[in-house]
MIDREN-353537 format. One record per residue (C-alpha): residue in three letters; x, y, z. Coordinates in steps of 0.5 Angstrom, whole numbers, padded with zeros to 4 digits, always signed. Last residue first. Example, Ala and Ser with C-alpha at 12.3 -4.5 7.8 and 13.67 -1.06 7.14 Angstrom:
BEGIN
SER+0027-0002+0014
ALA+0025-0009+0016
This chain:
BEGIN
UNK-0045+0003+0028
UNK-0048+0003+0021
UNK-0047+0010+0020
UNK-0040+0010+0023
UNK-0038+0005+0018
UNK-0041+0008+0012
UNK-0037+0014+0014
UNK-0031+0011+0014
UNK-0032+0007+0007
UNK-0034+0014+0004
UNK-0027+0017+0006
UNK-0024+0011+0004
UNK-0027+0011-0003
UNK-0025+0019-0003
UNK-0018+0018-0002
UNK-0017+0012-0006
UNK-0021+0016-0012
UNK-0016+0022-0011
UNK-0010+0018-0011
UNK-0012+0015-0018
UNK-0014+0021-0020
UNK-0007+0023-0019
UNK-0004+0029-0014
UNK+0002+0033-0017
UNK-0001+0040-0016
UNK-0003+0038-0009
UNK-0009+0036-0005
UNK-0009+0031+0001
UNK-0016+0032+0005
UNK-0017+0037+0010
UNK-0022+0035+0015
UNK-0027+0040+0019
UNK-0032+0037+0024
UNK-0029+0039+0031
UNK-0026+0045+0029
UNK-0032+0047+0025
UNK-0036+0047+0032
UNK-0032+0051+0036
UNK-0031+0056+0030
UNK-0039+0057+0029
UNK-0039+0057+0037
UNK-0035+0063+0038
UNK-0035+0065+0046
UNK-0038+0058+0047
UNK-0032+0055+0051
UNK-0029+0061+0055
UNK-0026+0068+0052
UNK-0022+0071+0058
UNK-0016+0074+0054
UNK-0011+0070+0059
UNK-0013+0063+0056
UNK-0009+0065+0050
UNK-0003+0060+0051
UNK-0008+0055+0054
UNK-0011+0055+0047
UNK-0019+0055+0047
UNK-0019+0063+0044
UNK-0015+0061+0038
UNK-0019+0055+0036
UNK-0017+0048+0037
UNK-0017+0043+0032
UNK-0015+0047+0026
UNK-0014+0045+0020
UNK-0014+0038+0021
UNK-0011+0033+0017
UNK-0011+0027+0012
UNK-0005+0023+0010
UNK-0008+0017+0007
UNK-0004+0011+0009
UNK-0010+0006+0011
UNK-0009+0008+0018
UNK-0009+0015+0017
UNK-0016+0015+0013
UNK-0019+0011+0019
UNK-0016+0015+0024
UNK-0019+0021+0021
UNK-0026+0018+0020
UNK-0026+0017+0028
UNK-0024+0024+0029
UNK-0029+0027+0025
UNK-0035+0023+0027
UNK-0039+0027+0023
UNK-0036+0030+0017
UNK-0034+0037+0014
UNK-0029+0038+0008
UNK-0023+0042+0007
UNK-0019+0042+0001
UNK-0012+0046+0003
UNK-0008+0051-0001
UNK-0013+0051-0006
UNK-0012+0057-0010
UNK-0019+0059-0010
UNK-0021+0065-0015
UNK-0026+0069-0011
UNK-0032+0073-0013
UNK-0037+0069-0009
UNK-0034+0066-0003
UNK-0032+0059-0005
UNK-0035+0053-0001
UNK-0032+0047+0001
UNK-0036+0040+0001
UNK-0040+0038+0007
UNK-0040+0030+0007
UNK-0045+0026+0011
UNK-0048+0023+0005
UNK-0043+0021-0001
UNK-0046+0023-0008
UNK-0042+0030-0009
UNK-0036+0027-0007
UNK-0033+0025-0013
UNK-0035+0031-0017
UNK-0032+0036-0012
UNK-0026+0032-0011
UNK-0025+0033-0019
UNK-0026+0040-0018
UNK-0021+0041-0013
UNK-0016+0037-0017
UNK-0017+0042-0023
UNK-0016+0048-0018
UNK-0010+0045-0015
UNK-0007+0044-0022
UNK-0008+0051-0024
UNK-0005+0053-0017
UNK+0001+0049-0020
UNK+0001+0052-0026
UNK+0001+0059-0023
UNK+0007+0057-0018
UNK+0012+0055-0023
UNK+0016+0061-0024
UNK+0015+0062-0017
UNK+0018+0055-0015
UNK+0025+0057-0018
UNK+0025+0064-0015
UNK+0023+0061-0008
UNK+0029+0056-0008
UNK+0034+0061-0010
UNK+0031+0066-0004
UNK+0032+0060+0001
UNK+0039+0060-0001
UNK+0040+0067+0000
UNK+0037+0068+0007
UNK+0030+0072+0008
UNK+0031+0077+0014
UNK+0029+0077+0021
UNK+0034+0080+0026
UNK+0030+0085+0030
UNK+0030+0092+0031
UNK+0031+0098+0036
UNK+0031+0104+0032
UNK+0036+0108+0029
UNK+0042+0103+0029
UNK+0048+0105+0025
UNK+0053+0099+0025
UNK+0052+0098+0018
UNK+0047+0102+0015
UNK+0040+0103+0016
UNK+0040+0099+0022
UNK+0034+0097+0026
UNK+0037+0090+0027
UNK+0036+0089+0020
UNK+0028+0086+0020
UNK+0026+0093+0023
UNK+0029+0097+0018
UNK+0026+0093+0012
UNK+0019+0093+0015
UNK+0020+0101+0016
UNK+0022+0101+0009
UNK+0016+0097+0006
UNK+0012+0102+0011
UNK+0015+0108+0007
UNK+0014+0105+0000
UNK+0007+0104+0001
UNK+0004+0099-0004
UNK+0005+0093+0001
UNK+0008+0086+0001
UNK+0011+0083+0007
UNK+0015+0077+0006
UNK+0016+0070+0010
UNK+0021+0064+0010
UNK+0023+0058+0014
UNK+0026+0052+0011
UNK+0026+0049+0004
UNK+0022+0054+0002
UNK+0014+0054+0000
UNK+0010+0057-0005
UNK+0003+0053-0005
UNK+0005+0053+0003
UNK+0008+0046+0006
UNK+0015+0049+0006
UNK+0014+0055+0010
UNK+0014+0061+0006
UNK+0009+0065+0010
UNK+0006+0072+0008
UNK+0004+0078+0011
UNK+0000+0084+0007
UNK+0000+0091+0008
UNK-0005+0097+0007
UNK-0011+0093+0005
UNK-0014+0091-0001
UNK-0008+0091-0005
UNK-0002+0088-0001
UNK-0005+0081-0002
UNK-0011+0081-0006
UNK-0016+0085-0009
UNK-0015+0092-0009
UNK-0011+0092-0016
UNK-0005+0090-0012
UNK-0007+0083-0012
UNK-0010+0080-0018
UNK-0016+0082-0021
UNK-0022+0077-0023
UNK-0027+0079-0018
UNK-0022+0076-0013
UNK-0015+0073-0014
UNK-0011+0068-0010
UNK-0004+0067-0012
UNK-0001+0066-0006
UNK-0007+0065-0001
UNK-0005+0061+0005
UNK+0000+0066+0008
UNK-0004+0072+0006
UNK-0005+0075+0013
UNK-0008+0081+0011
UNK-0007+0088+0015
UNK-0013+0093+0014
UNK-0011+0099+0018
UNK-0016+0102+0023
UNK-0019+0109+0023
UNK-0026+0106+0025
UNK-0029+0107+0018
UNK-0023+0106+0014
UNK-0023+0099+0018
UNK-0030+0097+0017
UNK-0029+0099+0009
UNK-0023+0095+0008
UNK-0026+0089+0012
UNK-0032+0089+0007
UNK-0028+0090+0001
UNK-0023+0084+0004
UNK-0028+0079+0004
UNK-0023+0074+0006
UNK-0019+0071+0000
UNK-0018+0064-0002
UNK-0013+0058-0001
UNK-0015+0055+0006
UNK-0016+0062+0009
UNK-0014+0069+0007
UNK-0014+0072+0014
UNK-0016+0079+0015
UNK-0013+0082+0020
UNK-0016+0089+0023
UNK-0012+0094+0026
UNK-0012+0100+0031
UNK-0018+0098+0035
UNK-0018+0102+0041
UNK-0024+0106+0040
UNK-0028+0100+0039
UNK-0029+0095+0034
UNK-0032+0088+0035
UNK-0039+0089+0032
UNK-0036+0091+0026
UNK-0031+0084+0026
UNK-0037+0080+0027
UNK-0041+0083+0021
UNK-0035+0081+0017
UNK-0035+0074+0019
UNK-0028+0071+0018
UNK-0027+0066+0013
UNK-0030+0059+0015
UNK-0033+0059+0008
UNK-0040+0056+0010
UNK-0041+0058+0018
UNK-0037+0065+0017
UNK-0032+0066+0023
UNK-0033+0068+0030
UNK-0029+0074+0033
UNK-0022+0075+0037
UNK-0019+0081+0040
UNK-0012+0080+0040
UNK-0008+0086+0044
UNK-0002+0089+0042
UNK+0005+0089+0044
UNK+0008+0087+0038
UNK+0009+0080+0040
UNK+0001+0079+0042
UNK-0001+0081+0035
UNK+0004+0076+0032
UNK+0002+0071+0037
UNK-0006+0072+0034
UNK-0004+0071+0027
UNK+0001+0065+0029
UNK-0004+0061+0032
UNK-0007+0059+0026
UNK-0014+0061+0024
UNK-0021+0060+0026
UNK-0021+0065+0032
UNK-0021+0071+0027
UNK-0018+0078+0028
UNK-0019+0084+0031
UNK-0013+0088+0033
UNK-0013+0092+0039
UNK-0008+0098+0041
UNK-0005+0099+0048
UNK+0002+0097+0047
UNK+0003+0096+0039
UNK+0001+0099+0032
UNK+0005+0104+0029
UNK+0004+0101+0022
UNK+0012+0098+0022
UNK+0010+0095+0028
UNK+0004+0091+0025
UNK+0008+0089+0019
UNK+0014+0087+0023
UNK+0009+0082+0027
UNK+0006+0080+0021
UNK+0012+0078+0017
UNK+0015+0075+0024
UNK+0010+0070+0024
UNK+0011+0069+0017
UNK+0018+0067+0017
UNK+0025+0070+0017
UNK+0024+0076+0013
UNK+0023+0078+0005
UNK+0021+0085+0004
UNK+0016+0086-0002
UNK+0014+0093-0005
UNK+0011+0095-0012
UNK+0005+0091-0011
UNK+0002+0086-0017
UNK+0003+0080-0013
UNK+0007+0077-0018
UNK+0011+0083-0019
UNK+0012+0083-0012
UNK+0014+0076-0012
UNK+0019+0078-0018
UNK+0022+0084-0014
UNK+0023+0080-0008
UNK+0026+0074-0011
UNK+0031+0079-0015
UNK+0033+0082-0008
UNK+0034+0076-0005
UNK+0038+0073-0011
UNK+0043+0079-0010
UNK+0045+0076-0003
UNK+0043+0079+0003
UNK+0045+0074+0007
UNK+0049+0068+0004
UNK+0054+0071+0000
UNK+0059+0066-0001
UNK+0060+0068-0008
UNK+0061+0061-0010
UNK+0056+0058-0005
UNK+0051+0062-0008
UNK+0053+0060-0015
UNK+0052+0053-0013
UNK+0046+0054-0009
UNK+0043+0057-0016
UNK+0045+0051-0020
UNK+0042+0046-0015
UNK+0036+0050-0014
UNK+0035+0049-0022
UNK+0037+0042-0022
UNK+0032+0040-0016
UNK+0026+0044-0019
UNK+0021+0039-0022
UNK+0024+0034-0017
UNK+0022+0038-0011
UNK+0015+0038-0012
UNK+0014+0031-0012
UNK+0018+0031-0006
UNK+0014+0036-0003
UNK+0008+0031-0003
UNK+0002+0035+0001
UNK-0003+0031+0005
UNK+0001+0025+0003
UNK-0002+0019+0000
UNK+0002+0012+0002
UNK+0003+0007-0002
UNK+0000+0000+0000
């Protein structure tokens, strides 16, 4: 029995291995491991791909959010509104910046942040609204931007799961995606992302040159030039070896995203006749890039156990909403505070999806899913 991974990084690497090896050899020859020319080249390439003027590479996606917030002047005493249904890094970055995370519930169909809940959570201390582009599609950025504008707050986009996603047919930078709808966006190049490095990496995207320069300054020890430090900063830079990997993958990202869309469409057809499965919903106007293919099923943990036992690398994104993690118990939210996110956390299931997944693999995933649901129904 050949296992089916949640994401097949080996298959992806095989397509770029030669280009990466040649690029790494050049880096080794130059010994420019930090801030080499490949970093500047990738930043320019990713900015162009994203449709925004400025991209600043940083060490990881969590740093990207924190540095974006700090560069926008957000810190102690400020509140940042964000969804409870997100990876903990979104809230973690807010806390690290010294601000207070204010959590809200998600939409029951898409699991994206609920803009009505965001509007209700705004106070006089709200300085930022963080729209999380989840699972491969954009949050309702028009509503969020309007709410932010009325509150005098900054719209920050957590775009770690939506590299290449579009809204209303327009690319990012046209007011429709990462760095275009809001003042600034942060993304992650963690290996499993649609655009993943061979280790950690991240970037900040913006149309604001002053904010971009502030992020770059903060990420380099607050140093505009060697041994001059104008502000207290951090050590958070994208290294040259990772830039080589990301450039090689970026040239293929549009094609890989298209392959993910085809795989998602096929899953939709295969799952249509299976009782108990709630398929994913795409927000009207979105062009999904399917970072994850998330369904809802009854007895999720038992279904997941059956899939895993039979070699299917399904997973859960995410099993615990932010407010129920011990790390954020101090926020004071109890069980029942965000019922939509809490119910989803007990029912959502991520099926394997990647550009190279085969129809035969998808057939097996769906057959085993149906088998598990039938067993639960009989039981």
